[in-house]
N, C-alpha and C positions, 0 to 999 in steps of 0.2 A: 504494500500500500504506500503510495507516495504521500508526501506532506499535504499536497493540495487535496488529494482524495480523503485523507484523514480529516482535514478541516471540514470538508463537505459532509463526511460521515458524522462528525460530532454534531454539526448543525441538524442534520436529518434525524439522528437518534434522539437528540434533545426534544425535537418536535414530536417524535413518535411516543416517547416516554410521557411527555406532557399530555398528549392526546389520550393515551390509555388511562392516565390518571383521571382525566376529565370524564371518560366513559365510565370508569369504575365509580367515581363520585356521583355521577348522574343516576346510575342504577341504585346506588345506596340511598340517595336522596328520594328517589321515586318509590322504592320498595322497602326501605329500612333494613334493619339488621335481624329482625325476628322472622316470623313465618312469612314466606314469600313463595312465588312460583318456582319450581325446580329449575326452569330454564334460566332464571336470574342467577342462581348460584353457579350454574354451569358457565354462563357468560362471564361472571365475575372471576371464576377460576381460569378461564381461557384468557381474559384480558390481563389478569395478574401474571400469568406465565409469559404472555407476549411482552409485557412491560419488563419483566426480568430479563428476557432475551435481548430486548433493545438496550437495557441498562448494561448488559455485558458487552454488547457491541460498542456502546458509547464509551465504556471504560477502556476498551482496547484502542479505540480511535484516539482518545485523550492521551493514552500512553504513547502512541506513535507521535502525536504532535509534541508532547513534552520531550520525548527522546530527541526528535529532530531539532527542537529549539535549544536544548541543552548542548547538542553538537555544534549548532551555529554559534552559541555563546562562547564555547571553547575555541572555536576557530577565530572568532573576533578577538578574544583575549590574546591568542597566539599572534595574530596579525599586529595587534597593538604592541606586544612585546617586541616583535621583530622590527617594527617601526621605531620604537625607542632605542633599540640596540643599534640600528642603522644611523639614527640621528646622533647617538653618542659617538659612534665611530667616525662620523663626518665631522663632528665638533673636534674630536681629538686630532683628526687628520689636518683640519684647518689650523689648530693650535700649533701642531708640529711644523706646518708650512710657515707660519708666522714667526716661529722661533728660529728658523734657519736664516 
């Protein structure tokens, strides 16, 4: 999964999890927690399982994004260190030239 795909997956899974939460809450609001038609309990179980599956996919996509961003941060730090080292070497070289 690429970084861009992971970002898109995060957005999609967040939407799906939120949608399933709304579906579950809607059924609970309409039929309550007590005695209700059996299909309501079945739908609640299905929606809950789907929400858990989406949450797993979301977690994986967030991991991919975090891993990529951590890698990018490390590369940026390394580039900055290289830049400082080059600058330091340039300054020393200029000081040596001026001293001659």
